[in-house]
Structure formats: C-alpha cells, structure tokens
C-alpha positions in Angstrom: 27.9 103.0 195.9 30.3 101.2 193.5 29.4 103.7 190.8 30.2 106.5 193.2 33.6 105.1 193.9 34.4 104.7 190.2 33.3 108.3 189.6 35.5 109.5 192.5 38.5 107.6 191.1 38.0 109.2 187.7 37.7 112.6 189.2 41.0 112.1 191.2 42.8 110.9 188.0 41.6 113.9 185.9 42.5 116.3 188.7 46.0 114.8 188.9 46.4 115.2 185.2 45.3 118.8 185.4 47.8 119.5 188.2 51.0 118.1 186.8 50.1 118.1 183.0 52.0 114.7 182.7 50.9 112.0 180.3 47.7 113.6 179.2 47.9 113.7 175.4 44.8 115.8 175.1 46.4 118.7 177.2 47.7 121.1 174.6 46.8 124.3 176.5 49.6 126.8 177.1 51.1 126.7 180.6 53.0 129.4 182.5 54.9 128.4 185.7 54.2 130.0 189.0 56.8 130.3 191.7 59.2 127.3 191.8 56.5 124.9 190.5 56.6 123.8 186.9 54.4 121.3 185.2 56.0 118.5 183.2 55.1 116.4 180.2 56.5 113.0 179.5 58.2 112.1 176.2 55.9 109.0 175.8 52.8 111.2 176.0 54.1 113.2 173.0 55.0 110.0 171.1 58.7 111.0 171.0 61.6 108.6 170.4 62.9 107.6 173.8 65.8 105.6 172.3 67.2 108.8 170.8 67.4 110.6 174.2 70.7 109.0 175.4 72.5 109.9 172.1 71.3 113.5 172.6 72.6 113.5 176.2 75.9 112.0 175.1 76.3 114.7 172.5 75.4 117.5 175.0 78.1 116.2 177.4 80.7 115.8 174.6 80.0 119.4 173.6 80.6 120.9 177.1 76.9 121.6 177.9 76.0 122.5 181.4 72.2 122.6 181.2 69.6 121.7 178.6 65.8 122.1 178.6 62.9 121.4 176.2 59.5 122.9 176.8 56.3 122.1 174.9 53.3 124.3 175.5 55.3 125.7 178.5 55.7 122.3 180.2 59.1 120.7 180.8 59.7 117.6 178.7 63.5 117.4 179.3 65.6 119.1 181.9 69.2 118.0 182.2 72.2 119.3 184.1 75.8 118.3 183.6 79.3 118.9 185.0 78.2 120.2 188.4 75.6 122.6 187.1 72.4 122.6 189.1 68.9 124.3 188.7 70.1 127.2 190.9 73.4 127.8 189.2 73.7 131.1 187.4 75.4 131.3 184.0 76.1 134.1 181.5 73.8 134.6 178.5 76.5 136.4 176.5 74.9 137.8 173.3 71.7 135.8 173.8 71.0 138.7 176.3 70.7 141.1 173.3 67.1 139.9 173.0 66.4 141.1 176.6 67.6 144.5 175.5 65.4 144.4 172.4 62.4 143.5 174.6 63.0 146.3 177.1 63.4 148.7 174.2 60.0 147.6 172.9 58.4 148.0 176.3 59.7 151.5 176.5 58.4 152.2 173.0 54.9 151.0 173.9 54.9 153.2 177.0 55.6 156.2 174.8 59.0 156.8 176.3 60.9 156.5 173.1 60.6 156.1 169.3 62.9 153.6 167.6 62.8 155.8 164.5 64.4 158.7 166.5 68.1 159.4 166.1 70.2 158.0 169.0 71.5 161.4 169.9 67.9 162.4 170.9 68.6 160.2 174.0 72.4 160.2 174.3 73.1 163.7 173.2 75.2 164.7 170.2 78.8 163.6 170.1 78.2 160.0 171.4 80.3 158.8 168.4 83.5 160.0 166.8 81.7 160.3 163.5 81.0 163.6 161.7 77.8 165.0 163.1 75.9 164.7 159.9 76.7 161.0 159.8 76.0 160.4 163.5 72.6 162.0 163.0 71.7 159.3 160.5 71.8 156.6 163.2 68.5 155.7 164.8 67.6 153.3 167.6 66.2 151.0 164.9 69.7 150.9 163.3 71.1 149.7 166.7 68.3 147.1 166.9 69.0 145.8 163.4 72.9 146.0 163.5 72.9 148.5 160.6 74.5 151.6 162.3 77.4 151.7 159.9 79.8 152.3 162.7 83.3 150.8 162.3 83.3 147.3 163.8 87.0 146.8 164.2 86.6 146.9 168.0 83.8 145.5 170.0 84.7 147.7 172.9 82.0 150.4 172.9 83.8 153.6 173.8 83.5 156.9 171.8 87.0 156.7 170.3 86.1 153.3 168.7 82.8 154.5 167.3 84.0 155.9 163.9 82.4 156.2 160.5 82.5 153.3 158.1 79.2 153.5 156.2 76.0 155.5 156.2 73.4 154.0 158.7 71.1 151.5 157.0 73.5 150.6 154.2 75.7 147.9 155.9 74.9 145.1 158.3 77.6 144.2 160.8 77.4 142.4 164.1 78.6 145.0 166.7 78.3 145.6 170.4 77.2 149.1 169.9 73.7 147.7 170.5 74.3 148.1 174.2 73.8 151.8 173.9 70.1 151.0 173.6 70.3 150.3 177.4 71.5 153.9 177.9 68.7 155.2 175.6 66.1 153.3 177.6 67.5 154.5 180.9 67.5 158.1 179.6 63.9 157.8 178.3 62.6 156.1 181.5 64.6 158.5 183.8 66.0 155.5 185.8 68.9 153.1 185.4 68.3 150.3 182.9 68.4 147.4 185.3 65.7 149.0 187.5 63.5 149.5 184.5 64.2 146.0 183.2 63.5 144.4 186.6 60.2 146.2 187.0 58.8 145.8 183.5 60.1 142.4 182.5 62.0 140.3 185.1 59.6 140.4 188.0 56.5 140.0 185.7 57.6 136.6 184.4 59.4 135.4 187.6 63.0 135.5 186.3 66.0 135.3 188.7 69.1 137.1 187.3 71.2 140.2 187.1 73.2 142.3 184.7 77.0 142.3 185.1 79.4 144.7 183.5 81.7 142.5 181.5 85.0 143.3 179.8 83.3 144.2 176.5 79.6 144.7 177.3 77.1 144.2 180.1 76.1 140.5 180.3 73.0 139.0 181.8 73.3 136.0 184.2 70.5 133.7 185.3 69.7 130.1 186.0 68.4 127.9 183.3 64.7 128.1 184.2 64.8 131.9 184.1 66.2 131.6 180.5 63.4 129.2 179.7 60.8 131.7 181.2 62.0 134.3 178.7 61.8 131.8 175.9 58.3 131.0 176.9 57.4 134.7 176.8 58.9 134.8 173.3 56.9 131.8 172.2 53.8 133.6 173.2 54.8 136.8 171.4 55.3 138.9 174.5 52.3 137.6 176.4 52.6 136.0 179.9 49.4 134.4 181.2 46.8 137.2 180.7 49.2 140.1 180.4 50.6 141.4 177.2 54.0 142.5 178.6 55.4 143.4 175.2 53.2 144.6 172.4 52.6 141.8 169.9 53.2 144.0 166.9 56.6 145.0 168.1 57.5 141.4 168.9 56.5 140.4 165.4 58.7 143.1 164.0 61.5 141.8 166.2 61.3 138.3 164.7 60.9 139.4 161.1 63.8 140.5 158.8 64.7 143.9 160.0 66.5 144.8 156.7 67.2 143.2 153.4 71.0 143.0 153.8 70.9 140.1 156.2 67.3 138.7 156.2 68.2 136.2 158.9 68.4 139.0 161.5 65.5 140.8 163.2 65.8 143.1 166.2 68.7 141.4 167.9 67.0 138.0 167.2 68.4 135.4 164.7 65.9 134.1 162.2 65.9 130.7 160.6 64.3 129.7 157.3 65.4 132.7 155.2 67.0 132.6 151.8 70.4 133.9 153.0 72.4 134.9 156.0 75.5 136.7 157.3 77.7 135.9 160.2 79.5 138.0 162.8 82.8 139.3 161.7 82.2 138.8 158.0 80.6 140.6 155.1 80.1 137.4 153.2 76.5 136.6 152.3 75.8 132.8 152.5 72.9 131.4 150.5 70.5 129.1 152.3 68.9 128.9 155.7 70.8 129.7 158.9 70.4 126.2 160.6 69.2 123.7 158.0 68.3 121.0 160.5 66.2 123.3 162.6 62.5 124.2 161.8 62.1 127.0 159.3 59.9 129.1 161.6 62.5 129.1 164.4 63.8 132.3 165.9 66.7 132.2 168.3 68.7 134.1 170.9 72.4 133.2 170.4 75.4 134.1 172.5 79.1 133.3 172.5 80.1 129.8 173.7 76.8 128.5 172.4 74.3 130.0 174.9 71.0 129.4 173.2 67.2 130.0 173.3 65.5 128.3 170.3 61.8 129.2 169.9 59.7 127.1 167.5 56.2 128.4 167.2 54.9 125.6 164.9 55.8 123.0 167.6 55.0 125.2 170.5 58.5 124.4 171.7 61.3 126.2 173.5 64.8 124.7 173.7 67.5 126.0 176.1 71.2 125.3 176.1 73.8 126.8 178.5 77.4 125.9 179.0 81.0 126.2 177.9 81.9 126.5 174.2 81.1 123.4 172.2 84.5 123.9 170.6 86.9 125.6 173.0 89.3 126.4 170.1 86.5 128.4 168.4 84.2 130.0 171.0 82.6 132.2 168.3 80.3 135.2 168.8 76.9 133.6 167.9 76.2 130.9 165.3 78.4 127.8 165.0 78.2 124.4 163.4 77.1 123.1 166.8 73.6 124.4 166.2 73.0 122.2 163.1 74.5 119.1 164.8 72.4 119.7 167.9 69.2 119.9 165.9 70.1 116.7 164.2 70.0 115.0 167.6 66.9 116.9 168.7 65.1 115.8 165.5 65.8 112.2 166.3 64.1 112.6 169.6 61.0 114.6 168.5 60.4 112.6 165.3 57.0 111.0 165.8 56.8 109.1 162.5 
C-alpha cells in the first residue's frame, strides 16, 4: 500500500508539471495557449539570473514601458505591466503591425488569390500613383513588401498626389508607408475588406484580440500584450500554430531573409539582425555592422514607432514583447532606436546561464 501511495504522489507531481509547465527543466516541447490559459515557466528552472531581473524592470520603467513579456517554448517566463497598463489594455502596434500585413499577404498568396511578383496595378488599377505609367508598371507587390517601390518618400501620407517618381522600382530602399496599399491589394484579391480577411485567416486562428484603426497616417493595429505575444509565437514557429500551417513556411522564410541587397537587414516588412550592414528610416546612409549588436544574430523583429517591439529568437526558442510610450519622448523615431541595444544588454544579464 505504501508503494501505491508513493506511485500516486509521483503521478500527481508529473501531472501538475504537464499542466502548468513550471519548474520542469526537461519540458522543452513547444506550447501554444488555448483561451485565456497560458502555461508559465520559472526563471530558476531555466537557470536564469534572478538578481538581474530587478535592474531590467527598473530600466523598463525608466524607459516608459507599459508591458513586457518573455516567452520560451511558448511559455511565459516574465510578464510585467507598468504605469496602469493591465493584461486587458489595448495598445497600438504602430509599424510593428507591418508584419501582420506581410503575413496576410502571404496567406492570400498561398491561397492563389494573388502573386507578389505581379504589378500593383493588377489589383489597384492603373493610375494608383502620380508616376508616369511606364514607371508605375514597374512596381510589384514584392517591391511594397521589401520597401523598394522607388516612390518619393518625402511624405508618409499615402495619397495619390504624394506617390511620385523618385527611382525605378527595385533600385532604392526607403522606409515608406506605401506598404499599406498591400491591404488594398489583399482586399481586392479576396473580394472582401482587409480586416474581415485578416480576422478569418489569422486573428481567430491564433486567438488574438485586436482591431485595425485608421490613424492619421496609416491604419494601425491595436491589441493587448498577450495577443502581440501570440503573433510572436506564430512567427517563432514559422507560420505554424499547433498542428495548422497558417502561413506557408517557405513564404515565412522569405519574409525573414534579406529581401534585396540594398538593405540586407530588411525582409518582407520584418527587421533582421546579424547582417553585415543596415539602413534606417528616413536616411540613405548604409551603416556597417549588425542592426542590434547586443541581440542574438538570428533574431528577426517587428518594430514600430515609440518602441513597440516583437523580438523573435529562434535559437533560444524565445519571443520578447515590449509595448509602451517612446523610450525617449524627444525622439519617438519610426522603428529602430538605441533603446533596442540597451534593452538587450539588460535582457542578456537575465538570460545568461554561465
């Protein structure tokens, strides 16, 4: 009878580990949350440096962060909220939402609704720019995905009068909000409005809660922090959620590879770390070196103004989320900022297991 009791206790312990995923160092399977439940993993079970957590939190607060999450194998290792932010608070993704548009475009492609090598006018009709027709016809959906349309970037307001010729498509990389016309192309190809298509094909499948809102310059996605983390988890798994390949893996791999050789640190609306050089929004300067030196070289990231971030690190099976106000209110920036490298210095101190 005593042996039976011991076996029963062991069974209960193993079952508890399998239910919450916490403190079981052998559990390295990939986890996907269902409903509002989300498994956790303790820092101690990963061998992380607990003493470095408070300096990380202090830095996040100092830099106007509202929420911060770290996932490993899909399980929550850190989840912090500051300045009145809560798990149910919605916040804008800003340009980090570009990656949602790239994903929806890829889904439409795999469904045979569109071809990214087709010219944009095949979906929007001719005259969607103020360029000469022969120059407009050079612009494909792929050029919008890779920021190489050649359209004048003096104004980020995407209206026809602003879409004037600057260079032939494919010859110049420039960060520009013209990408949002991909949403119109997807809507035309799917014969329904973009948000309906997005909600059906992506949002509902991974359990996101959020909405698209027409901003002053472009349409911006809003969601809570965990919904952002869900999308990061989808990206970590190269478009697969549980047993369903929502986005074709080959297209996803294209998305997180250099989309052109002008700015190798840019894919299909994703920023890429670990490349030999990079360019920044609003500049034609080519900087030598990697995008974020303190971050893992295999990292790809969704980056939005005021430091909205999804960092995905395949080698560590990790996703990091940051939402909040600009780390530097005097310089809200469009995407990359010095904040990224400083933040990764703090993160590294926590995850260092040496």
